[in-house]
PDB file of N, CA, C and O in Angstrom, chain B, residues numbered from 101:
ATOM      1  N   MET B 101     120.146 161.531  52.317  1.00  0.00           N
ATOM      2  CA  MET B 101     118.899 160.930  52.116  1.00  0.00           C
ATOM      3  C   MET B 101     118.425 160.428  53.579  1.00  0.00           C
ATOM      4  O   MET B 101     119.217 160.137  54.475  1.00  0.00           O
ATOM      5  N   THR B 102     117.056 160.370  53.686  1.00  0.00           N
ATOM      6  CA  THR B 102     116.527 159.920  55.011  1.00  0.00           C
ATOM      7  C   THR B 102     115.788 158.680  54.983  1.00  0.00           C
ATOM      8  O   THR B 102     115.067 158.380  54.031  1.00  0.00           O
ATOM      9  N   ALA B 103     115.951 157.927  56.036  1.00  0.00           N
ATOM     10  CA  ALA B 103     115.144 156.698  56.168  1.00  0.00           C
ATOM     11  C   ALA B 103     114.091 157.030  57.259  1.00  0.00           C
ATOM     12  O   ALA B 103     114.408 157.583  58.312  1.00  0.00           O
ATOM     13  N   ILE B 104     112.893 156.685  56.969  1.00  0.00           N
ATOM     14  CA  ILE B 104     111.784 156.816  57.935  1.00  0.00           C
ATOM     15  C   ILE B 104     111.296 155.506  58.477  1.00  0.00           C
ATOM     16  O   ILE B 104     111.615 154.473  57.888  1.00  0.00           O
ATOM     17  N   GLU B 105     110.517 155.464  59.596  1.00  0.00           N
ATOM     18  CA  GLU B 105     109.984 154.206  60.115  1.00  0.00           C
ATOM     19  C   GLU B 105     108.474 154.230  59.906  1.00  0.00           C
ATOM     20  O   GLU B 105     107.789 155.199  60.234  1.00  0.00           O
ATOM     21  N   VAL B 106     108.026 153.221  59.396  1.00  0.00           N
ATOM     22  CA  VAL B 106     106.545 153.113  59.159  1.00  0.00           C
ATOM     23  C   VAL B 106     106.072 151.789  59.855  1.00  0.00           C
ATOM     24  O   VAL B 106     106.744 150.759  59.831  1.00  0.00           O
ATOM     25  N   VAL B 107     104.856 151.906  60.477  1.00  0.00           N
ATOM     26  CA  VAL B 107     104.301 150.635  61.132  1.00  0.00           C
ATOM     27  C   VAL B 107     103.184 150.247  60.314  1.00  0.00           C
ATOM     28  O   VAL B 107     102.348 151.080  59.962  1.00  0.00           O
ATOM     29  N   LEU B 108     103.109 148.901  59.954  1.00  0.00           N
ATOM     30  CA  LEU B 108     102.117 148.382  59.197  1.00  0.00           C
ATOM     31  C   LEU B 108     101.051 147.590  60.082  1.00  0.00           C
ATOM     32  O   LEU B 108     101.427 146.660  60.795  1.00  0.00           O
ATOM     33  N   SER B 109      99.735 147.971  60.021  1.00  0.00           N
ATOM     34  CA  SER B 109      98.830 147.330  60.879  1.00  0.00           C
ATOM     35  C   SER B 109      97.617 146.934  59.959  1.00  0.00           C
ATOM     36  O   SER B 109      97.647 147.211  58.760  1.00  0.00           O
ATOM     37  N   HIS B 110      96.587 146.306  60.510  1.00  0.00           N
ATOM     38  CA  HIS B 110      95.490 145.894  59.889  1.00  0.00           C
ATOM     39  C   HIS B 110      94.195 146.455  60.708  1.00  0.00           C
ATOM     40  O   HIS B 110      93.992 146.116  61.873  1.00  0.00           O
ATOM     41  N   GLU B 111      93.414 147.266  60.057  1.00  0.00           N
ATOM     42  CA  GLU B 111      92.193 147.862  60.704  1.00  0.00           C
ATOM     43  C   GLU B 111      90.974 147.807  59.823  1.00  0.00           C
ATOM     44  O   GLU B 111      90.992 148.313  58.701  1.00  0.00           O
ATOM     45  N   ARG B 112      89.972 147.235  60.288  1.00  0.00           N
ATOM     46  CA  ARG B 112      88.631 147.365  59.614  1.00  0.00           C
ATOM     47  C   ARG B 112      88.747 146.829  58.140  1.00  0.00           C
ATOM     48  O   ARG B 112      88.186 147.406  57.208  1.00  0.00           O
ATOM     49  N   GLY B 113      89.513 145.685  57.980  1.00  0.00           N
ATOM     50  CA  GLY B 113      89.481 145.017  56.749  1.00  0.00           C
ATOM     51  C   GLY B 113      90.522 145.673  55.737  1.00  0.00           C
ATOM     52  O   GLY B 113      90.638 145.248  54.587  1.00  0.00           O
ATOM     53  N   ARG B 114      91.239 146.689  56.212  1.00  0.00           N
ATOM     54  CA  ARG B 114      92.298 147.295  55.458  1.00  0.00           C
ATOM     55  C   ARG B 114      93.697 147.336  56.124  1.00  0.00           C
ATOM     56  O   ARG B 114      93.816 147.480  57.340  1.00  0.00           O
ATOM     57  N   TRP B 115      94.731 147.207  55.300  1.00  0.00           N
ATOM     58  CA  TRP B 115      96.087 147.321  55.742  1.00  0.00           C
ATOM     59  C   TRP B 115      96.377 148.883  55.788  1.00  0.00           C
ATOM     60  O   TRP B 115      95.981 149.618  54.883  1.00  0.00           O
ATOM     61  N   ARG B 116      97.069 149.345  56.861  1.00  0.00           N
ATOM     62  CA  ARG B 116      97.411 150.660  57.066  1.00  0.00           C
ATOM     63  C   ARG B 116      98.855 150.773  57.461  1.00  0.00           C
ATOM     64  O   ARG B 116      99.357 150.086  58.350  1.00  0.00           O
ATOM     65  N   ALA B 117      99.534 151.728  56.713  1.00  0.00           N
ATOM     66  CA  ALA B 117     100.933 152.064  56.967  1.00  0.00           C
ATOM     67  C   ALA B 117     100.963 153.521  57.413  1.00  0.00           C
ATOM     68  O   ALA B 117     100.521 154.436  56.718  1.00  0.00           O
ATOM     69  N   ARG B 118     101.527 153.685  58.648  1.00  0.00           N
ATOM     70  CA  ARG B 118     101.585 155.003  59.222  1.00  0.00           C
ATOM     71  C   ARG B 118     103.055 155.367  59.819  1.00  0.00           C
ATOM     72  O   ARG B 118     103.747 154.481  60.321  1.00  0.00           O
ATOM     73  N   GLY B 119     103.460 156.608  59.744  1.00  0.00           N
ATOM     74  CA  GLY B 119     104.716 157.060  60.314  1.00  0.00           C
ATOM     75  C   GLY B 119     105.472 158.072  59.503  1.00  0.00           C
ATOM     76  O   GLY B 119     105.689 157.918  58.301  1.00  0.00           O
ATOM     77  N   ALA B 120     105.855 159.081  60.178  1.00  0.00           N
ATOM     78  CA  ALA B 120     106.789 160.100  59.546  1.00  0.00           C
ATOM     79  C   ALA B 120     106.186 160.661  58.261  1.00  0.00           C
ATOM     80  O   ALA B 120     106.886 160.718  57.250  1.00  0.00           O
ATOM     81  N   GLY B 121     104.919 161.078  58.253  1.00  0.00           N
ATOM     82  CA  GLY B 121     104.439 161.692  57.059  1.00  0.00           C
ATOM     83  C   GLY B 121     103.687 160.669  56.081  1.00  0.00           C
ATOM     84  O   GLY B 121     103.146 161.083  55.056  1.00  0.00           O
ATOM     85  N   ILE B 122     103.678 159.481  56.396  1.00  0.00           N
ATOM     86  CA  ILE B 122     102.950 158.527  55.765  1.00  0.00           C
ATOM     87  C   ILE B 122     101.760 157.998  56.400  1.00  0.00           C
ATOM     88  O   ILE B 122     101.838 157.548  57.543  1.00  0.00           O
ATOM     89  N   ASP B 123     100.597 158.013  55.723  1.00  0.00           N
ATOM     90  CA  ASP B 123      99.412 157.449  56.271  1.00  0.00           C
ATOM     91  C   ASP B 123      98.567 157.004  55.119  1.00  0.00           C
ATOM     92  O   ASP B 123      97.768 157.770  54.580  1.00  0.00           O
ATOM     93  N   VAL B 124      98.747 155.747  54.739  1.00  0.00           N
ATOM     94  CA  VAL B 124      98.069 155.136  53.650  1.00  0.00           C
ATOM     95  C   VAL B 124      97.324 153.895  53.972  1.00  0.00           C
ATOM     96  O   VAL B 124      97.746 153.193  54.890  1.00  0.00           O
ATOM     97  N   ALA B 125      96.269 153.552  53.321  1.00  0.00           N
ATOM     98  CA  ALA B 125      95.526 152.342  53.574  1.00  0.00           C
ATOM     99  C   ALA B 125      95.030 151.662  52.332  1.00  0.00           C
ATOM    100  O   ALA B 125      94.638 152.307  51.360  1.00  0.00           O
ATOM    101  N   HIS B 126      95.050 150.333  52.376  1.00  0.00           N
ATOM    102  CA  HIS B 126      94.445 149.652  51.174  1.00  0.00           C
ATOM    103  C   HIS B 126      94.087 148.318  51.518  1.00  0.00           C
ATOM    104  O   HIS B 126      94.669 147.719  52.422  1.00  0.00           O
ATOM    105  N   GLU B 127      93.094 147.778  50.801  1.00  0.00           N
ATOM    106  CA  GLU B 127      92.528 146.365  51.216  1.00  0.00           C
ATOM    107  C   GLU B 127      93.572 145.321  50.912  1.00  0.00           C
ATOM    108  O   GLU B 127      93.633 144.334  51.646  1.00  0.00           O
ATOM    109  N   ALA B 128      94.486 145.464  49.783  1.00  0.00           N
ATOM    110  CA  ALA B 128      95.468 144.516  49.499  1.00  0.00           C
ATOM    111  C   ALA B 128      96.811 144.836  50.039  1.00  0.00           C
ATOM    112  O   ALA B 128      97.334 145.921  49.782  1.00  0.00           O
ATOM    113  N   LEU B 129      97.372 143.974  50.751  1.00  0.00           N
ATOM    114  CA  LEU B 129      98.762 144.062  51.211  1.00  0.00           C
ATOM    115  C   LEU B 129      99.704 144.396  50.241  1.00  0.00           C
ATOM    116  O   LEU B 129     100.541 145.266  50.484  1.00  0.00           O
ATOM    117  N   ARG B 130      99.671 143.786  49.119  1.00  0.00           N
ATOM    118  CA  ARG B 130     100.596 144.046  47.935  1.00  0.00           C
ATOM    119  C   ARG B 130     100.571 145.465  47.451  1.00  0.00           C
ATOM    120  O   ARG B 130     101.550 145.904  46.848  1.00  0.00           O
ATOM    121  N   GLU B 131      99.477 146.241  47.684  1.00  0.00           N
ATOM    122  CA  GLU B 131      99.379 147.538  47.130  1.00  0.00           C
ATOM    123  C   GLU B 131      99.860 148.535  48.099  1.00  0.00           C
ATOM    124  O   GLU B 131     100.005 149.702  47.736  1.00  0.00           O
ATOM    125  N   ILE B 132     100.121 148.165  49.307  1.00  0.00           N
ATOM    126  CA  ILE B 132     100.649 149.199  50.376  1.00  0.00           C
ATOM    127  C   ILE B 132     101.965 149.771  49.902  1.00  0.00           C
ATOM    128  O   ILE B 132     102.197 150.978  49.974  1.00  0.00           O
ATOM    129  N   ASP B 133     102.836 148.878  49.409  1.00  0.00           N
ATOM    130  CA  ASP B 133     104.181 149.306  48.984  1.00  0.00           C
ATOM    131  C   ASP B 133     104.038 150.483  47.958  1.00  0.00           C
ATOM    132  O   ASP B 133     104.672 151.536  48.028  1.00  0.00           O
ATOM    133  N   ALA B 134     103.112 150.160  46.991  1.00  0.00           N
ATOM    134  CA  ALA B 134     102.891 151.204  45.902  1.00  0.00           C
ATOM    135  C   ALA B 134     102.429 152.465  46.465  1.00  0.00           C
ATOM    136  O   ALA B 134     102.893 153.518  46.029  1.00  0.00           O
ATOM    137  N   CYS B 135     101.539 152.457  47.412  1.00  0.00           N
ATOM    138  CA  CYS B 135     101.013 153.685  48.044  1.00  0.00           C
ATOM    139  C   CYS B 135     102.052 154.366  48.770  1.00  0.00           C
ATOM    140  O   CYS B 135     102.117 155.595  48.760  1.00  0.00           O
ATOM    141  N   MET B 136     102.955 153.573  49.465  1.00  0.00           N
ATOM    142  CA  MET B 136     104.022 154.249  50.250  1.00  0.00           C
ATOM    143  C   MET B 136     105.004 154.894  49.332  1.00  0.00           C
ATOM    144  O   MET B 136     105.521 155.975  49.614  1.00  0.00           O
ATOM    145  N   LEU B 137     105.285 154.188  48.152  1.00  0.00           N
ATOM    146  CA  LEU B 137     106.279 154.815  47.213  1.00  0.00           C
ATOM    147  C   LEU B 137     105.684 156.061  46.545  1.00  0.00           C
ATOM    148  O   LEU B 137     106.486 156.934  46.214  1.00  0.00           O
ATOM    149  N   ARG B 138     104.537 156.230  46.336  1.00  0.00           N
ATOM    150  CA  ARG B 138     103.939 157.415  45.934  1.00  0.00           C
ATOM    151  C   ARG B 138     104.186 158.601  46.805  1.00  0.00           C
ATOM    152  O   ARG B 138     104.477 159.714  46.366  1.00  0.00           O
ATOM    153  N   VAL B 139     104.046 158.285  48.120  1.00  0.00           N
ATOM    154  CA  VAL B 139     104.294 159.273  49.142  1.00  0.00           C
ATOM    155  C   VAL B 139     105.697 159.641  49.252  1.00  0.00           C
ATOM    156  O   VAL B 139     105.983 160.818  49.472  1.00  0.00           O
ATOM    157  N   LEU B 140     106.645 158.716  49.115  1.00  0.00           N
ATOM    158  CA  LEU B 140     108.074 158.865  49.200  1.00  0.00           C
ATOM    159  C   LEU B 140     108.510 159.718  48.070  1.00  0.00           C
ATOM    160  O   LEU B 140     109.347 160.607  48.228  1.00  0.00           O
ATOM    161  N   ALA B 141     107.928 159.447  46.881  1.00  0.00           N
ATOM    162  CA  ALA B 141     108.248 160.206  45.622  1.00  0.00           C
ATOM    163  C   ALA B 141     107.964 161.751  45.767  1.00  0.00           C
ATOM    164  O   ALA B 141     108.662 162.577  45.180  1.00  0.00           O
ATOM    165  N   ARG B 142     106.914 162.098  46.572  1.00  0.00           N
ATOM    166  CA  ARG B 142     106.524 163.463  46.821  1.00  0.00           C
ATOM    167  C   ARG B 142     107.420 164.139  47.759  1.00  0.00           C
ATOM    168  O   ARG B 142     107.468 165.369  47.719  1.00  0.00           O
ATOM    169  N   GLU B 143     108.102 163.522  48.559  1.00  0.00           N
ATOM    170  CA  GLU B 143     108.846 163.996  49.677  1.00  0.00           C
ATOM    171  C   GLU B 143     110.333 164.061  49.453  1.00  0.00           C
ATOM    172  O   GLU B 143     111.001 163.034  49.578  1.00  0.00           O
ATOM    173  N   PRO B 144     110.911 165.245  49.117  1.00  0.00           N
ATOM    174  CA  PRO B 144     112.306 165.278  48.872  1.00  0.00           C
ATOM    175  C   PRO B 144     113.144 164.761  49.998  1.00  0.00           C
ATOM    176  O   PRO B 144     112.843 165.030  51.161  1.00  0.00           O
ATOM    177  N   GLY B 145     114.226 163.998  49.683  1.00  0.00           N
ATOM    178  CA  GLY B 145     115.101 163.454  50.764  1.00  0.00           C
ATOM    179  C   GLY B 145     114.611 162.224  51.309  1.00  0.00           C
ATOM    180  O   GLY B 145     115.476 161.533  51.848  1.00  0.00           O
ATOM    181  N   MET B 146     113.452 161.778  51.305  1.00  0.00           N
ATOM    182  CA  MET B 146     112.992 160.484  51.760  1.00  0.00           C
ATOM    183  C   MET B 146     113.305 159.419  50.748  1.00  0.00           C
ATOM    184  O   MET B 146     112.619 159.396  49.725  1.00  0.00           O
ATOM    185  N   ASP B 147     114.240 158.554  50.910  1.00  0.00           N
ATOM    186  CA  ASP B 147     114.547 157.508  49.916  1.00  0.00           C
ATOM    187  C   ASP B 147     114.138 156.181  50.409  1.00  0.00           C
ATOM    188  O   ASP B 147     114.073 155.241  49.617  1.00  0.00           O
ATOM    189  N   ARG B 148     113.864 156.034  51.634  1.00  0.00           N
ATOM    190  CA  ARG B 148     113.554 154.521  52.090  1.00  0.00           C
ATOM    191  C   ARG B 148     112.638 154.617  53.377  1.00  0.00           C
ATOM    192  O   ARG B 148     112.640 155.589  54.132  1.00  0.00           O
ATOM    193  N   ALA B 149     111.912 153.569  53.521  1.00  0.00           N
ATOM    194  CA  ALA B 149     111.135 153.384  54.685  1.00  0.00           C
ATOM    195  C   ALA B 149     111.404 152.029  55.298  1.00  0.00           C
ATOM    196  O   ALA B 149     111.372 151.000  54.622  1.00  0.00           O
ATOM    197  N   HIS B 150     111.669 152.050  56.597  1.00  0.00           N
ATOM    198  CA  HIS B 150     111.793 150.831  57.278  1.00  0.00           C
ATOM    199  C   HIS B 150     110.380 150.401  57.804  1.00  0.00           C
ATOM    200  O   HIS B 150     109.845 151.001  58.736  1.00  0.00           O
ATOM    201  N   VAL B 151     109.821 149.375  57.191  1.00  0.00           N
ATOM    202  CA  VAL B 151     108.483 148.939  57.446  1.00  0.00           C
ATOM    203  C   VAL B 151     108.467 147.889  58.495  1.00  0.00           C
ATOM    204  O   VAL B 151     109.078 146.828  58.368  1.00  0.00           O
ATOM    205  N   ARG B 152     107.728 148.218  59.573  1.00  0.00           N
ATOM    206  CA  ARG B 152     107.622 147.197  60.748  1.00  0.00           C
ATOM    207  C   ARG B 152     106.147 146.732  60.875  1.00  0.00           C
ATOM    208  O   ARG B 152     105.210 147.529  60.817  1.00  0.00           O
ATOM    209  N   PHE B 153     105.993 145.376  61.054  1.00  0.00           N
ATOM    210  CA  PHE B 153     104.597 144.912  61.226  1.00  0.00           C
ATOM    211  C   PHE B 153     104.255 145.095  62.704  1.00  0.00           C
ATOM    212  O   PHE B 153     105.027 144.786  63.612  1.00  0.00           O
ATOM    213  N   ASP B 154     102.960 145.656  62.889  1.00  0.00           N
ATOM    214  CA  ASP B 154     102.455 145.578  64.267  1.00  0.00           C
ATOM    215  C   ASP B 154     101.811 144.219  64.493  1.00  0.00           C
ATOM    216  O   ASP B 154     100.634 144.019  64.191  1.00  0.00           O
ATOM    217  N   LEU B 155     102.556 143.334  65.002  1.00  0.00           N
ATOM    218  CA  LEU B 155     102.106 141.935  65.219  1.00  0.00           C
ATOM    219  C   LEU B 155     100.848 141.815  65.995  1.00  0.00           C
ATOM    220  O   LEU B 155     100.099 140.856  65.806  1.00  0.00           O
ATOM    221  N   ASP B 156     100.543 142.873  66.979  1.00  0.00           N
ATOM    222  CA  ASP B 156      99.263 142.613  67.683  1.00  0.00           C
ATOM    223  C   ASP B 156      98.070 143.152  66.887  1.00  0.00           C
ATOM    224  O   ASP B 156      96.927 142.869  67.246  1.00  0.00           O
ATOM    225  N   ALA B 157      98.307 143.925  65.809  1.00  0.00           N
ATOM    226  CA  ALA B 157      97.352 144.295  64.897  1.00  0.00           C
ATOM    227  C   ALA B 157      96.929 143.378  63.780  1.00  0.00           C
ATOM    228  O   ALA B 157      95.908 143.560  63.115  1.00  0.00           O
ATOM    229  N   LEU B 158      97.798 142.351  63.607  1.00  0.00           N
ATOM    230  CA  LEU B 158      97.524 141.416  62.586  1.00  0.00           C
ATOM    231  C   LEU B 158      96.191 140.708  62.652  1.00  0.00           C
ATOM    232  O   LEU B 158      95.753 140.441  63.771  1.00  0.00           O
ATOM    233  N   PRO B 159      95.517 140.382  61.611  1.00  0.00           N
ATOM    234  CA  PRO B 159      94.186 139.720  61.874  1.00  0.00           C
ATOM    235  C   PRO B 159      94.503 138.457  62.450  1.00  0.00           C
ATOM    236  O   PRO B 159      95.587 137.916  62.232  1.00  0.00           O
ATOM    237  N   VAL B 160      93.480 137.876  63.287  1.00  0.00           N
ATOM    238  CA  VAL B 160      93.656 136.625  63.959  1.00  0.00           C
ATOM    239  C   VAL B 160      93.979 135.522  63.001  1.00  0.00           C
ATOM    240  O   VAL B 160      94.819 134.667  63.280  1.00  0.00           O
ATOM    241  N   TRP B 161      93.298 135.537  61.843  1.00  0.00           N
ATOM    242  CA  TRP B 161      93.583 134.397  60.865  1.00  0.00           C
ATOM    243  C   TRP B 161      94.949 134.343  60.301  1.00  0.00           C
ATOM    244  O   TRP B 161      95.351 133.347  59.700  1.00  0.00           O
ATOM    245  N   LEU B 162      95.728 135.491  60.504  1.00  0.00           N
ATOM    246  CA  LEU B 162      97.076 135.591  59.936  1.00  0.00           C
ATOM    247  C   LEU B 162      98.170 135.151  61.015  1.00  0.00           C
ATOM    248  O   LEU B 162      99.280 134.717  60.707  1.00  0.00           O
ATOM    249  N   ARG B 163      97.734 135.312  62.248  1.00  0.00           N
ATOM    250  CA  ARG B 163      98.733 135.008  63.422  1.00  0.00           C
ATOM    251  C   ARG B 163      99.414 133.646  63.170  1.00  0.00           C
ATOM    252  O   ARG B 163     100.611 133.512  63.423  1.00  0.00           O
ATOM    253  N   GLN B 164      98.724 132.703  62.709  1.00  0.00           N
ATOM    254  CA  GLN B 164      99.429 131.393  62.531  1.00  0.00           C
ATOM    255  C   GLN B 164     100.597 131.509  61.569  1.00  0.00           C
ATOM    256  O   GLN B 164     101.519 130.696  61.635  1.00  0.00           O
ATOM    257  N   TYR B 165     100.591 132.404  60.758  1.00  0.00           N
ATOM    258  CA  TYR B 165     101.753 132.772  59.774  1.00  0.00           C
ATOM    259  C   TYR B 165     102.706 133.743  60.168  1.00  0.00           C
ATOM    260  O   TYR B 165     103.630 134.010  59.400  1.00  0.00           O
ATOM    261  N   GLN B 166     102.592 134.356  61.365  1.00  0.00           N
ATOM    262  CA  GLN B 166     103.356 135.512  61.656  1.00  0.00           C
ATOM    263  C   GLN B 166     104.894 135.212  61.733  1.00  0.00           C
ATOM    264  O   GLN B 166     105.716 136.117  61.591  1.00  0.00           O
ATOM    265  N   ALA B 167     105.239 133.965  61.954  1.00  0.00           N
ATOM    266  CA  ALA B 167     106.687 133.612  61.866  1.00  0.00           C
ATOM    267  C   ALA B 167     107.177 133.927  60.507  1.00  0.00           C
ATOM    268  O   ALA B 167     108.376 134.161  60.353  1.00  0.00           O
ATOM    269  N   HIS B 168     106.343 133.956  59.487  1.00  0.00           N
ATOM    270  CA  HIS B 168     106.809 134.154  58.141  1.00  0.00           C
ATOM    271  C   HIS B 168     106.830 135.531  57.684  1.00  0.00           C
ATOM    272  O   HIS B 168     107.370 135.837  56.621  1.00  0.00           O
ATOM    273  N   TYR B 169     106.227 136.429  58.494  1.00  0.00           N
ATOM    274  CA  TYR B 169     106.315 137.874  58.288  1.00  0.00           C
ATOM    275  C   TYR B 169     107.645 138.498  58.818  1.00  0.00           C
ATOM    276  O   TYR B 169     108.114 138.109  59.888  1.00  0.00           O
ATOM    277  N   CYS B 170     108.223 139.422  58.106  1.00  0.00           N
ATOM    278  CA  CYS B 170     109.351 140.066  58.728  1.00  0.00           C
ATOM    279  C   CYS B 170     109.372 141.546  58.366  1.00  0.00           C
ATOM    280  O   CYS B 170     108.659 141.953  57.449  1.00  0.00           O
ATOM    281  N   ASN B 171     110.092 142.290  58.993  1.00  0.00           N
ATOM    282  CA  ASN B 171     110.236 143.699  58.746  1.00  0.00           C
ATOM    283  C   ASN B 171     111.091 143.919  57.472  1.00  0.00           C
ATOM    284  O   ASN B 171     111.935 143.069  57.188  1.00  0.00           O
ATOM    285  N   TYR B 172     110.942 144.887  56.778  1.00  0.00           N
ATOM    286  CA  TYR B 172     111.646 145.038  55.515  1.00  0.00           C
ATOM    287  C   TYR B 172     111.964 146.569  55.296  1.00  0.00           C
ATOM    288  O   TYR B 172     111.343 147.417  55.938  1.00  0.00           O
ATOM    289  N   VAL B 173     112.869 146.888  54.447  1.00  0.00           N
ATOM    290  CA  VAL B 173     113.144 148.233  54.012  1.00  0.00           C
ATOM    291  C   VAL B 173     112.575 148.456  52.554  1.00  0.00           C
ATOM    292  O   VAL B 173     112.877 147.678  51.649  1.00  0.00           O
ATOM    293  N   LEU B 174     111.825 149.433  52.370  1.00  0.00           N
ATOM    294  CA  LEU B 174     111.154 149.836  51.049  1.00  0.00           C
ATOM    295  C   LEU B 174     111.934 150.890  50.541  1.00  0.00           C
ATOM    296  O   LEU B 174     112.007 151.918  51.216  1.00  0.00           O
ATOM    297  N   ARG B 175     112.555 150.812  49.425  1.00  0.00           N
ATOM    298  CA  ARG B 175     113.463 151.695  48.783  1.00  0.00           C
ATOM    299  C   ARG B 175     112.735 152.498  47.583  1.00  0.00           C
ATOM    300  O   ARG B 175     112.117 151.890  46.709  1.00  0.00           O
ATOM    301  N   ALA B 176     112.839 153.786  47.601  1.00  0.00           N
ATOM    302  CA  ALA B 176     112.307 154.494  46.441  1.00  0.00           C
ATOM    303  C   ALA B 176     113.240 154.285  45.285  1.00  0.00           C
ATOM    304  O   ALA B 176     114.439 154.050  45.434  1.00  0.00           O
ATOM    305  N   ARG B 177     112.620 154.383  44.098  1.00  0.00           N
ATOM    306  CA  ARG B 177     113.326 154.055  42.811  1.00  0.00           C
ATOM    307  C   ARG B 177     114.574 154.901  42.713  1.00  0.00           C
ATOM    308  O   ARG B 177     115.606 154.394  42.275  1.00  0.00           O
ATOM    309  N   SER B 178     114.534 156.188  43.106  1.00  0.00           N
ATOM    310  CA  SER B 178     115.731 156.991  42.958  1.00  0.00           C
ATOM    311  C   SER B 178     116.827 156.476  43.894  1.00  0.00           C
ATOM    312  O   SER B 178     118.006 156.629  43.575  1.00  0.00           O
ATOM    313  N   ALA B 179     116.516 155.926  44.935  1.00  0.00           N
ATOM    314  CA  ALA B 179     117.620 155.277  45.919  1.00  0.00           C
ATOM    315  C   ALA B 179     118.139 154.087  45.194  1.00  0.00           C
ATOM    316  O   ALA B 179     119.358 153.917  45.170  1.00  0.00           O
ATOM    317  N   GLU B 180     117.288 153.184  44.555  1.00  0.00           N
ATOM    318  CA  GLU B 180     117.757 152.024  43.936  1.00  0.00           C
ATOM    319  C   GLU B 180     118.765 152.315  42.823  1.00  0.00           C
ATOM    320  O   GLU B 180     119.745 151.602  42.609  1.00  0.00           O
ATOM    321  N   ALA B 181     118.442 153.452  42.107  1.00  0.00           N
ATOM    322  CA  ALA B 181     119.298 153.817  40.938  1.00  0.00           C
ATOM    323  C   ALA B 181     120.714 154.299  41.316  1.00  0.00           C
ATOM    324  O   ALA B 181     121.657 154.250  40.526  1.00  0.00           O
ATOM    325  N   SER B 182     120.803 154.798  42.661  1.00  0.00           N
ATOM    326  CA  SER B 182     122.095 155.344  43.029  1.00  0.00           C
ATOM    327  C   SER B 182     122.979 154.252  43.502  1.00  0.00           C
ATOM    328  O   SER B 182     122.492 153.231  43.986  1.00  0.00           O
ATOM    329  N   PRO B 183     124.322 154.433  43.378  1.00  0.00           N
ATOM    330  CA  PRO B 183     125.241 153.413  43.807  1.00  0.00           C
ATOM    331  C   PRO B 183     125.331 153.223  45.373  1.00  0.00           C
ATOM    332  O   PRO B 183     126.087 152.377  45.850  1.00  0.00           O
TER     333      PRO B 183
END
C-alpha cells in the first residue's frame, strides 16, 4: 500500500487539498477528508494520505489558532480494516 503527501491550503474562500493525484476543494474544512477519501477509493494501492497544512496559506483570521492545527494521516477505510 502507498502513502501519499497532500498539502492543504485555503484559496478564494475554499479549502484545497493537492498532491499525488488528489486535487479537491470545498468550502467546509470538515468535508475535505470525505473528498480525499473518494479519490483514494478510486486509486488502487493508495491507502493513506499524509495531510500537511500550508501555514502560509491559512486565512489571516485563522492564524491566531495555527498552533492548534497539526498535520495528520488520513486512512482509507480498507486500510483501517486491515490489521
